[in-house]
N, C-alpha and C positions, 0 to 999 in steps of 0.2 A: 403862609410862611413869609417872614419879613425879608427886606432886600438884604439886610446885613446877612442874615442865615443864608441866603442864596449866594451871596458874594463870597462866604466862607467856603461854600461847597464847590466853587468854580474851579475849573481846571485849565491851566495854561499849558499850551504847547509851543514850543520854539523849533521851527525847521529852518535853518540857514538865515536866522535873523527875521524870519516871517513868524509874527506872534498871532497865535489863535486863542480866544477866550471862549471856553465852552461851558455852557450852562448845564445844570443837573437834568433839565428836561430834553436835552440834544443828545443825539448820538453822532460822534465824529467819525468819519470814515476816511480811509487811506488807501490808495491804489491807483490803477491808470486812470480811474474815474473817482470822484468823491470829493469831500471837503478839502483834502489835500491831494491834488491830482498830479501824479507823476507821469504824465502821458508819453514821455520821451523815451521810456524803457520797455521794449517789447517782452522783456523776460519777466516783468512784474504782472501780478494778476490783476485783473480789472478790479475786483473788490477784495481787499487783502487784510485790513485791520479795521476793526469796529470798537470805539471807546465809548462806554455808556455808564451812568450812574445808576446804582442799584444798592438797597439796604445799607445805605450810608458810605458806600465806597465807590470809587471809580474801578471799572473792570476794562481789561484789554482783551479782545477776542480775535483769534486768528480766523479769519472768515475764508482764508485761500484754501487751496487743494494741494499745494505741494511745497511751498517754502516755509521755513520756521522763522519765528520772531524771537529775538533774544531781549530780556529786560534784566537791567542791572541797576543797584543802588548807584548813587552818585560817587561813592568811594570804590566801586568796583569790588566790593566784598561779598555781595550777595548776587547770584546769577541763575536765572531760570529761562528755560527754552520752551516757548510754546510752539507745539506741532500744530498743523492743520486742524481746526475743529476744537482746539483748547481755549480755556479763558483763566485769567489770572487777575486777582485784585492788586490795585496799586496801593502798598502799605507803607510807602516811605514818602516823606514830604517832596523828593525830587529822585526821579528815576530816569535811565536812559532807554531808550526804545530803539534797537538797532536790528537791521536786516540787510540782506544782500539779494540782488537779483541780477543775474549775469555777472559782468565784471565790476558792477557798481555796488558801493556800500552806502547805507543810509543810516543817520543818527538823528533821533528826534529827543528833546528833553521834555519831560512831562512834571510839572509842579502843582501840588494842591496842598491844603491842610489835612493833615491826618493826625489824630490823636492817638498817643499811647504807643507809637512805633518809632524806633530810632535805629540807626546803624551803630552797632557797638564798635568800641575800639578795637583794632586789630592787634593782637598779642600772639605770639608764638612762644609757647614754653618749652624749655629743653627738659624733656621727661625721658625717662627709661622705658624699657619695654619693646615690644616688636614694633616694627615700622609699618606704617599704613601703607597698603597698597596704592600706588599712583603712578604717573610719569616719572621714568628715571630723570635724574638732573641733565639739563641740557647742556652740550658743549658751547663754548663761546661762538663757533662757527655756525652752530645751529640757531642760536640766539640771533646773530647777525642776519641770517636767512630770514627769520620771521620779522625782524626790524626792517629789512629792505623791502618785504611785501606790504608792512603796515605804514610805510613812511607818509604815504599821502594823507592816510586816515589821522595819523599822530600830528601831522603838520596844519590839518584843517582846523581853522579858528572857529571854535563852536559847533554847532549842528550843522547838518547838510548832507550832501552826497560827495563821494570820492570814488575814483577808479582805481581798481586793484590792477597793479602793474604785471604784465605778462612776465613769464619766467626769464625771457632773454633780457628784458628790460632791468628786472632786478639783478640778474647775474652781472649785467654790465654796470649797474650801480656799485657792485661790490668788487668789480675788477676781476671776477671768476669767469671762468668758461662755463658754458651751459651745461655740460656733462657733469661737472662738480656740483652745480647749483641743483640740478634734479636729483642727483644721488642723496644730496643733503635733505631735499625737500622729501623724498621718499622715506627717509630715516626719521624724520620729525613726524610726518603724518603716521607712520607705522607705531611709533611710540606713543603717540596720543590716542591713536585707535585702540591699541592695546589696553590703555587705561580707561576706556569707555567713551571717548570723545566721538561723536558722530559726524559724518559728512566729509571724512578726510581721504576717502577712496575715490580714484578717479582715473579712467583709461581713456575714454573718449575726451575730444576737446572741450565739450561742453562740461564734462564731469571734472576735467582737469581745472577749469576756470572755477567751477563751484568750489573744489577743495581748497584753492588758494585763498578764496573769499571766505570760507569756513574757517581756516586757519587764522586769518588776520582777525576775523570776528572773535574768535576764542582768545588768541593772544592779546588783543587789547582790552577786552572785557575782564580777563583774569589778571591784568597787570603784569604779564609775562613781558612786554615790552612797554616802554614809557617814552615821554617826548623828550626826557633827558638823556636818553640813549642814543639819540639820533647822530650826535657827534662821532660815534663809533664808525659810523658808515663812511664818512670822509677819511677816517683814520685808515680803515681797512682797504679802500680803494686806492689811497695813496701808497700805502705799503706795498700793495700788490703791483701797482704800476711802477714802482721804484725797483722791485725785483725783476720785473719783466725787462726794465731798461738795463739792469745789470746784466742779466743773462744775454741780452742781445749784444751789448759792448764786448763781453767776455767771448762771445761767439765770433764777433768781428776780429778781435785780437788773434784768435786761434787760427783764424782762416788767412791772416795777413802774412 
């Protein structure tokens, strides 16, 4: 095999600006130990992801026992979830590999030469007939909730790790009280769960953290929220603070 052929089959992995060049004869591992060691997160498996070359393609394997791995194309139009034990080939020249462990979300970019595959242009045709079953349309306030939870992920420049905010912090970002935020969160998670999205039920503290992370992962990878939407957060918070001030002033005048 010539060096030029080897170079064509090489996989490039980008994590927070750290670049790894993986050769076909290598297996690249990710976890608390491995080629990419994320040893500061106790929620992450010791050995979680293994990426190797076989039959002319790079393959991503989930070698963990509990956490899923999400693979999307660079345009966010194709999305696959790898459960523990599952393996999937990399069939696009650039894909994003994302996963969450505890309150932290991770994103890596994988690039390689792939012949014969491409992401088709996205077009939604206005056709008649019965409506496909799926999530109901989200209200503006439900989208704001997802945006507040996903803000740190959307603002992250490139790949890397981001902390998912607690519900109280996300509610404060919007100028909402926690009761309203939690009610909206329950509604969004129930809507997506009914549509078949997994991992959005949570009663205990750990499960609640996991469902927020799963919601962010889904909303970002399916383009429900985008970086261009972030200005809506400041508008919502300013409007709620203004209303609160007006109510306070009105109450003070009534008591005078």
